[in-house]
C-alpha positions, 0 to 999 in steps of 0.5 A, spaced: 162 076 890 157 076 884 163 075 879 166 069 883 160 066 883 159 067 876 166 064 875 165 058 879 158 057 876 161 057 869 167 053 870 162 048 874 157 048 868 163 047 863 166 041 866 160 038 867 158 039 859 165 037 857 165 030 862 158 029 859 160 030 852 166 025 853 161 020 856 156 021 850 162 020 845 164 013 849 156 011 848 156 010 856 150 016 856 145 018 852 145 026 850 138 027 853 140 024 860 146 029 860 142 035 858 137 033 864 143 032 869 145 039 867 138 042 868 137 039 875 144 041 877 143 048 875 137 048 879 141 045 885 146 050 884 141 056 884 138 053 891 145 052 894 147 060 892 140 062 895 142 058 902 149 061 902 146 068 901 141 066 907 147 064 911 151 070 910 145 074 912 144 070 918 151 072 920 151 079 919 144 079 923 148 076 929 153 080 929 149 086 929 145 084 934 151 082 938 153 090 937 146 092 940 146 088 946 153 090 948 151 097 947 145 095 952 150 092 957 154 098 957 148 103 958 146 098 964 153 099 967 153 106 967 146 107 970 
């Protein structure tokens, strides 16, 4: 999963850099605006990855809790 995220991040960053370069060449944006956008996008991407990690942990915990409660229910039916 880490390799996939790294590849996705690299592809997104490369695409944004290429688009930014084209916009600078066409004089539609200044280089400082593109650079600022790249920094903000990097921060946003980091936060999204953290949220996805938390969601994954929540799903794992939910599955573990379901298994524990099913064991409790099985023990109650035996008693």
